[in-house]
A tleap script that builds the chain and sets N, CA, C and O, in Angstrom:
source leaprc.protein.ff14SB
mol = sequence {
  NTHR TRP GLU ALA PRO VAL VAL ASP GLU PRO
  THR ILE THR GLY PHE ALA VAL PRO ALA GLY
  ALA THR ALA ALA ALA ARG VAL THR SER VAL
  LEU GLY GLN ASP TYR ALA LEU GLN TYR THR
  THR ASP LEU LYS THR ASN PRO VAL VAL TRP
  THR ASP ALA ASP THR GLY ALA GLY THR GLY
  GLY GLU ILE ILE LEU GLU ASP SER THR PRO
  SER ASP ALA MET ARG PHE TYR ARG VAL ILE
  ILE VAL CPRO
}
set mol.1.N position { 220.089 45.087 -43.569 }
set mol.1.CA position { 218.709 44.587 -43.330 }
set mol.1.C position { 218.435 42.770 -42.159 }
set mol.1.O position { 218.422 41.746 -42.842 }
set mol.2.N position { 218.300 42.628 -40.998 }
set mol.2.CA position { 218.408 41.239 -41.194 }
set mol.2.C position { 216.956 40.843 -41.364 }
set mol.2.O position { 216.142 41.763 -41.294 }
set mol.3.N position { 216.374 39.261 -41.638 }
set mol.3.CA position { 215.044 39.050 -41.579 }
set mol.3.C position { 214.793 37.813 -40.886 }
set mol.3.O position { 215.108 36.828 -41.555 }
set mol.4.N position { 214.308 37.562 -39.714 }
set mol.4.CA position { 213.635 35.945 -38.830 }
set mol.4.C position { 212.973 35.379 -40.309 }
set mol.4.O position { 212.544 35.892 -41.342 }
set mol.5.N position { 213.200 33.692 -39.637 }
set mol.5.CA position { 212.850 32.813 -40.497 }
set mol.5.C position { 211.476 32.724 -40.599 }
set mol.5.O position { 210.838 32.819 -39.550 }
set mol.6.N position { 210.804 32.540 -41.781 }
set mol.6.CA position { 209.739 32.733 -41.700 }
set mol.6.C position { 209.279 31.118 -41.301 }
set mol.6.O position { 209.808 30.033 -41.060 }
set mol.7.N position { 208.025 31.691 -41.397 }
set mol.7.CA position { 207.169 29.904 -40.163 }
set mol.7.C position { 205.609 30.243 -40.615 }
set mol.7.O position { 205.064 31.346 -40.591 }
set mol.8.N position { 204.975 28.797 -41.091 }
set mol.8.CA position { 203.357 29.016 -41.366 }
set mol.8.C position { 202.737 29.020 -40.385 }
set mol.8.O position { 201.947 29.964 -40.404 }
set mol.9.N position { 202.648 28.206 -39.138 }
set mol.9.CA position { 202.166 28.624 -38.237 }
set mol.9.C position { 202.491 29.049 -36.718 }
set mol.9.O position { 203.615 29.524 -36.552 }
set mol.10.N position { 201.632 28.938 -35.551 }
set mol.10.CA position { 201.819 29.776 -34.275 }
set mol.10.C position { 203.486 28.804 -33.953 }
set mol.10.O position { 203.393 27.579 -33.874 }
set mol.11.N position { 204.780 29.416 -33.807 }
set mol.11.CA position { 205.633 29.010 -33.150 }
set mol.11.C position { 206.972 30.126 -32.703 }
set mol.11.O position { 207.425 31.187 -33.131 }
set mol.12.N position { 207.170 29.474 -31.944 }
set mol.12.CA position { 208.149 30.732 -31.256 }
set mol.12.C position { 209.991 30.237 -31.634 }
set mol.12.O position { 210.657 29.375 -31.059 }
set mol.13.N position { 210.380 31.102 -32.723 }
set mol.13.CA position { 211.535 30.814 -33.084 }
set mol.13.C position { 212.716 31.991 -32.232 }
set mol.13.O position { 212.513 33.125 -31.798 }
set mol.14.N position { 213.369 31.545 -32.238 }
set mol.14.CA position { 214.902 31.979 -31.510 }
set mol.14.C position { 215.569 32.438 -32.903 }
set mol.14.O position { 215.746 31.828 -33.957 }
set mol.15.N position { 215.932 34.027 -32.410 }
set mol.15.CA position { 217.237 34.194 -33.094 }
set mol.15.C position { 218.066 35.334 -33.139 }
set mol.15.O position { 217.433 36.318 -32.755 }
set mol.16.N position { 219.419 35.643 -33.506 }
set mol.16.CA position { 219.501 36.828 -32.737 }
set mol.16.C position { 220.166 37.882 -33.488 }
set mol.16.O position { 221.153 37.689 -34.198 }
set mol.17.N position { 219.435 39.315 -33.259 }
set mol.17.CA position { 220.197 40.585 -34.494 }
set mol.17.C position { 221.108 41.091 -34.018 }
set mol.17.O position { 221.312 41.539 -32.890 }
set mol.18.N position { 221.916 41.001 -35.241 }
set mol.18.CA position { 223.032 41.737 -35.139 }
set mol.18.C position { 223.233 42.752 -34.585 }
set mol.18.O position { 222.100 43.096 -34.249 }
set mol.19.N position { 224.147 43.754 -34.125 }
set mol.19.CA position { 223.835 45.162 -33.519 }
set mol.19.C position { 223.804 45.916 -35.171 }
set mol.19.O position { 224.577 45.654 -36.092 }
set mol.20.N position { 222.965 46.641 -35.178 }
set mol.20.CA position { 222.772 47.897 -36.077 }
set mol.20.C position { 222.082 47.259 -37.096 }
set mol.20.O position { 222.186 47.838 -38.177 }
set mol.21.N position { 221.293 46.072 -37.098 }
set mol.21.CA position { 220.823 45.616 -38.307 }
set mol.21.C position { 219.146 46.398 -37.547 }
set mol.21.O position { 218.880 47.096 -36.568 }
set mol.22.N position { 218.236 45.654 -38.882 }
set mol.22.CA position { 216.687 45.901 -38.858 }
set mol.22.C position { 215.930 44.171 -38.612 }
set mol.22.O position { 216.372 43.187 -39.205 }
set mol.23.N position { 214.990 44.127 -37.831 }
set mol.23.CA position { 214.921 42.890 -36.976 }
set mol.23.C position { 213.668 43.445 -38.597 }
set mol.23.O position { 213.481 44.595 -38.995 }
set mol.24.N position { 212.999 42.027 -39.211 }
set mol.24.CA position { 211.885 42.104 -40.391 }
set mol.24.C position { 211.371 40.581 -40.349 }
set mol.24.O position { 211.847 39.527 -39.926 }
set mol.25.N position { 209.891 41.048 -41.139 }
set mol.25.CA position { 208.931 39.951 -40.687 }
set mol.25.C position { 208.310 40.092 -42.598 }
set mol.25.O position { 207.952 41.083 -43.235 }
set mol.26.N position { 208.413 38.704 -42.975 }
set mol.26.CA position { 207.387 39.179 -44.204 }
set mol.26.C position { 206.379 37.842 -44.333 }
set mol.26.O position { 206.305 36.648 -44.040 }
set mol.27.N position { 205.657 38.941 -44.994 }
set mol.27.CA position { 203.997 38.628 -44.692 }
set mol.27.C position { 203.231 38.083 -46.388 }
set mol.27.O position { 203.156 38.858 -47.342 }
set mol.28.N position { 202.902 37.111 -46.414 }
set mol.28.CA position { 202.327 37.364 -47.757 }
set mol.28.C position { 200.824 37.565 -46.916 }
set mol.28.O position { 200.221 37.014 -45.995 }
set mol.29.N position { 200.619 38.805 -47.921 }
set mol.29.CA position { 199.648 39.360 -47.608 }
set mol.29.C position { 197.737 39.292 -48.305 }
set mol.29.O position { 197.511 38.313 -49.016 }
set mol.30.N position { 196.539 40.282 -48.073 }
set mol.30.CA position { 195.523 39.809 -48.627 }
set mol.30.C position { 194.915 41.610 -48.873 }
set mol.30.O position { 194.605 42.426 -48.005 }
set mol.31.N position { 194.916 41.740 -50.169 }
set mol.31.CA position { 194.246 43.261 -50.525 }
set mol.31.C position { 193.398 43.430 -50.195 }
set mol.31.O position { 192.333 42.815 -50.155 }
set mol.32.N position { 193.913 44.774 -49.738 }
set mol.32.CA position { 192.914 45.674 -48.225 }
set mol.32.C position { 193.160 45.470 -47.016 }
set mol.32.O position { 192.896 46.331 -46.177 }
set mol.33.N position { 193.650 44.426 -46.730 }
set mol.33.CA position { 194.463 43.710 -45.011 }
set mol.33.C position { 195.445 44.854 -44.725 }
set mol.33.O position { 196.313 45.269 -45.494 }
set mol.34.N position { 195.125 45.354 -43.319 }
set mol.34.CA position { 196.417 46.051 -42.941 }
set mol.34.C position { 196.711 45.025 -41.699 }
set mol.34.O position { 195.863 44.456 -41.011 }
set mol.35.N position { 198.283 44.930 -41.582 }
set mol.35.CA position { 199.194 44.199 -40.321 }
set mol.35.C position { 200.097 45.109 -40.088 }
set mol.35.O position { 200.413 46.093 -40.756 }
set mol.36.N position { 200.729 44.471 -38.485 }
set mol.36.CA position { 201.212 44.778 -37.877 }
set mol.36.C position { 201.966 44.252 -37.617 }
set mol.36.O position { 201.824 43.088 -37.990 }
set mol.37.N position { 203.250 44.502 -36.881 }
set mol.37.CA position { 204.242 43.822 -36.866 }
set mol.37.C position { 204.562 44.543 -34.970 }
set mol.37.O position { 204.862 45.716 -34.748 }
set mol.38.N position { 204.470 43.984 -34.409 }
set mol.38.CA position { 204.235 43.703 -32.484 }
set mol.38.C position { 205.353 43.477 -31.830 }
set mol.38.O position { 206.086 42.708 -32.452 }
set mol.39.N position { 205.717 43.785 -30.974 }
set mol.39.CA position { 207.081 42.944 -30.089 }
set mol.39.C position { 206.875 43.371 -28.436 }
set mol.39.O position { 207.010 44.529 -28.040 }
set mol.40.N position { 206.607 42.487 -27.759 }
set mol.40.CA position { 207.191 42.508 -26.110 }
set mol.40.C position { 208.113 42.003 -25.563 }
set mol.40.O position { 209.042 41.927 -26.367 }
set mol.41.N position { 208.381 41.594 -24.583 }
set mol.41.CA position { 209.827 41.698 -23.972 }
set mol.41.C position { 209.521 41.254 -23.052 }
set mol.41.O position { 210.568 40.821 -22.569 }
set mol.42.N position { 208.569 40.989 -22.266 }
set mol.42.CA position { 207.707 39.773 -21.253 }
set mol.42.C position { 206.482 39.173 -21.674 }
set mol.42.O position { 205.404 39.740 -21.851 }
set mol.43.N position { 206.823 37.696 -21.845 }
set mol.43.CA position { 205.775 36.989 -22.542 }
set mol.43.C position { 204.666 36.671 -21.141 }
set mol.43.O position { 203.509 36.251 -21.141 }
set mol.44.N position { 205.517 37.044 -20.077 }
set mol.44.CA position { 204.302 36.719 -18.640 }
set mol.44.C position { 203.505 37.335 -18.144 }
set mol.44.O position { 202.558 37.073 -17.403 }
set mol.45.N position { 203.930 38.267 -18.601 }
set mol.45.CA position { 203.196 39.608 -18.069 }
set mol.45.C position { 200.979 39.110 -17.926 }
set mol.45.O position { 201.537 38.085 -18.317 }
set mol.46.N position { 200.390 39.022 -17.875 }
set mol.46.CA position { 198.974 38.923 -18.302 }
set mol.46.C position { 198.295 40.514 -17.517 }
set mol.46.O position { 198.282 40.893 -16.346 }
set mol.47.N position { 197.760 41.174 -18.872 }
set mol.47.CA position { 197.996 40.435 -20.215 }
set mol.47.C position { 198.927 40.874 -20.550 }
set mol.47.O position { 199.339 41.794 -19.845 }
set mol.48.N position { 199.868 40.442 -21.914 }
set mol.48.CA position { 200.657 40.231 -21.953 }
set mol.48.C position { 200.741 42.131 -23.092 }
set mol.48.O position { 199.885 42.430 -23.925 }
set mol.49.N position { 201.794 42.899 -22.784 }
set mol.49.CA position { 201.864 43.820 -23.573 }
set mol.49.C position { 202.336 44.342 -25.090 }
set mol.49.O position { 203.337 45.058 -25.052 }
set mol.50.N position { 201.922 44.163 -26.075 }
set mol.50.CA position { 202.534 44.420 -27.503 }
set mol.50.C position { 202.362 45.829 -27.816 }
set mol.50.O position { 201.489 46.697 -27.805 }
set mol.51.N position { 203.469 45.680 -28.071 }
set mol.51.CA position { 203.865 47.499 -29.130 }
set mol.51.C position { 204.333 47.198 -30.334 }
set mol.51.O position { 204.957 46.200 -30.694 }
set mol.52.N position { 203.958 48.211 -30.983 }
set mol.52.CA position { 203.410 48.215 -32.435 }
set mol.52.C position { 204.800 48.400 -32.375 }
set mol.52.O position { 205.421 49.056 -31.538 }
set mol.53.N position { 205.306 47.665 -33.485 }
set mol.53.CA position { 206.852 48.127 -34.262 }
set mol.53.C position { 206.616 48.650 -35.790 }
set mol.53.O position { 207.003 49.815 -35.885 }
set mol.54.N position { 206.288 48.324 -36.562 }
set mol.54.CA position { 205.536 48.525 -38.024 }
set mol.54.C position { 204.697 48.257 -38.172 }
set mol.54.O position { 204.369 47.223 -37.591 }
set mol.55.N position { 203.681 48.928 -39.036 }
set mol.55.CA position { 202.387 48.676 -39.599 }
set mol.55.C position { 202.059 49.070 -41.443 }
set mol.55.O position { 202.158 50.142 -42.040 }
set mol.56.N position { 201.682 47.793 -41.896 }
set mol.56.CA position { 201.576 47.865 -43.541 }
set mol.56.C position { 200.256 47.317 -44.388 }
set mol.56.O position { 199.977 46.119 -44.437 }
set mol.57.N position { 199.826 47.891 -44.754 }
set mol.57.CA position { 198.986 47.564 -45.997 }
set mol.57.C position { 199.291 46.307 -46.922 }
set mol.57.O position { 200.226 46.188 -47.714 }
set mol.58.N position { 197.929 45.077 -46.533 }
set mol.58.CA position { 198.030 44.531 -47.702 }
set mol.58.C position { 198.057 44.633 -49.466 }
set mol.58.O position { 197.403 45.478 -50.077 }
set mol.59.N position { 198.917 43.634 -50.113 }
set mol.59.CA position { 198.491 44.147 -51.311 }
set mol.59.C position { 198.629 42.679 -52.362 }
set mol.59.O position { 199.066 42.499 -53.499 }
set mol.60.N position { 198.092 41.906 -51.456 }
set mol.60.CA position { 198.321 41.161 -52.603 }
set mol.60.C position { 199.144 40.095 -52.749 }
set mol.60.O position { 199.042 39.039 -53.374 }
set mol.61.N position { 199.918 40.532 -52.106 }
set mol.61.CA position { 201.585 40.147 -52.514 }
set mol.61.C position { 202.383 40.107 -50.665 }
set mol.61.O position { 202.210 40.244 -49.454 }
set mol.62.N position { 203.200 39.838 -51.656 }
set mol.62.CA position { 203.966 39.568 -50.254 }
set mol.62.C position { 204.700 41.453 -49.524 }
set mol.62.O position { 205.160 42.314 -50.274 }
set mol.63.N position { 204.590 41.594 -48.059 }
set mol.63.CA position { 205.669 42.868 -47.733 }
set mol.63.C position { 205.741 42.458 -46.227 }
set mol.63.O position { 205.145 41.670 -45.493 }
set mol.64.N position { 207.072 43.653 -46.080 }
set mol.64.CA position { 207.747 43.311 -45.557 }
set mol.64.C position { 207.432 44.690 -44.380 }
set mol.64.O position { 207.039 45.822 -44.663 }
set mol.65.N position { 207.780 44.086 -42.932 }
set mol.65.CA position { 207.184 44.764 -41.567 }
set mol.65.C position { 208.728 44.231 -41.110 }
set mol.65.O position { 209.335 43.172 -40.950 }
set mol.66.N position { 208.973 45.902 -40.996 }
set mol.66.CA position { 210.591 45.895 -40.167 }
set mol.66.C position { 210.341 46.319 -38.402 }
set mol.66.O position { 209.227 46.638 -37.986 }
set mol.67.N position { 211.627 46.249 -37.469 }
set mol.67.CA position { 211.603 47.116 -36.580 }
set mol.67.C position { 212.877 47.259 -35.951 }
set mol.67.O position { 213.565 46.507 -35.261 }
set mol.68.N position { 213.054 48.840 -36.523 }
set mol.68.CA position { 214.082 49.225 -37.320 }
set mol.68.C position { 215.188 49.882 -35.548 }
set mol.68.O position { 216.177 50.590 -35.358 }
set mol.69.N position { 214.424 49.261 -34.861 }
set mol.69.CA position { 215.316 49.474 -33.787 }
set mol.69.C position { 215.196 48.315 -32.715 }
set mol.69.O position { 214.784 48.552 -31.580 }
set mol.70.N position { 215.516 47.247 -33.065 }
set mol.70.CA position { 215.358 46.341 -32.096 }
set mol.70.C position { 216.460 46.480 -30.728 }
set mol.70.O position { 217.421 45.752 -30.480 }
set mol.71.N position { 216.090 47.356 -30.159 }
set mol.71.CA position { 217.180 47.172 -28.863 }
set mol.71.C position { 217.121 46.955 -27.515 }
set mol.71.O position { 217.834 47.633 -26.775 }
set mol.72.N position { 216.351 46.080 -27.055 }
set mol.72.CA position { 216.037 45.591 -25.965 }
set mol.72.C position { 216.846 44.019 -25.963 }
set mol.72.O position { 216.695 43.385 -27.008 }
set mol.73.N position { 217.525 43.482 -25.081 }
set mol.73.CA position { 217.643 42.395 -24.400 }
set mol.73.C position { 217.233 41.599 -24.854 }
set mol.73.O position { 218.011 40.753 -25.294 }
set mol.74.N position { 215.725 41.391 -25.023 }
set mol.74.CA position { 215.126 40.238 -25.643 }
set mol.74.C position { 213.897 40.894 -26.353 }
set mol.74.O position { 213.487 42.020 -26.069 }
set mol.75.N position { 213.497 40.301 -27.047 }
set mol.75.CA position { 211.617 41.109 -27.838 }
set mol.75.C position { 211.705 39.873 -28.283 }
set mol.75.O position { 212.578 39.160 -28.779 }
set mol.76.N position { 209.938 39.735 -27.811 }
set mol.76.CA position { 208.941 38.456 -28.735 }
set mol.76.C position { 208.447 39.593 -29.603 }
set mol.76.O position { 208.154 40.733 -29.242 }
set mol.77.N position { 208.405 38.967 -31.044 }
set mol.77.CA position { 207.288 39.564 -32.113 }
set mol.77.C position { 206.142 38.897 -32.270 }
set mol.77.O position { 205.904 37.829 -31.707 }
set mol.78.N position { 205.432 39.439 -32.981 }
set mol.78.CA position { 204.218 38.594 -33.836 }
set mol.78.C position { 203.913 39.245 -34.946 }
set mol.78.O position { 204.926 39.872 -35.254 }
set mol.79.N position { 203.211 39.410 -35.590 }
set mol.79.CA position { 202.301 39.944 -36.827 }
set mol.79.C position { 200.998 39.756 -36.336 }
set mol.79.O position { 200.823 38.758 -35.638 }
set mol.80.N position { 199.973 40.559 -36.568 }
set mol.80.CA position { 198.956 40.682 -36.371 }
set mol.80.C position { 198.265 41.014 -37.632 }
set mol.80.O position { 199.058 41.497 -38.440 }
set mol.81.N position { 196.709 40.894 -38.208 }
set mol.81.CA position { 195.667 41.583 -39.400 }
set mol.81.C position { 195.079 43.016 -38.051 }
set mol.81.O position { 194.690 43.000 -36.883 }
set mol.82.N position { 195.205 43.546 -38.578 }
set mol.82.CA position { 194.272 45.035 -38.099 }
set mol.82.C position { 192.793 45.119 -37.868 }
set mol.82.O position { 191.854 45.143 -38.663 }
set mol.83.N position { 192.843 45.157 -36.599 }
set mol.83.CA position { 190.789 44.571 -37.094 }
set mol.83.C position { 190.521 45.950 -37.761 }
set mol.83.O position { 189.420 46.192 -38.256 }
savepdb mol mol.pdb
quit
């Protein structure tokens, strides 16, 4: 498993995921809140189409959301709070 750098503010960060690895995001969560790791391959479309890679329930501590199939040539990720 390979994990992207943790950022505290909206930032676009580039990283390469080695072949066969899993992209993951570490999230400090709120108990009872649900989260989704999403990706897109194109930030220029309007609207941008996001696909869920993983979802998880908040524990009040750190949770890890993973994309076990980062097979596109380029993916952009975000973590959202699920409404």
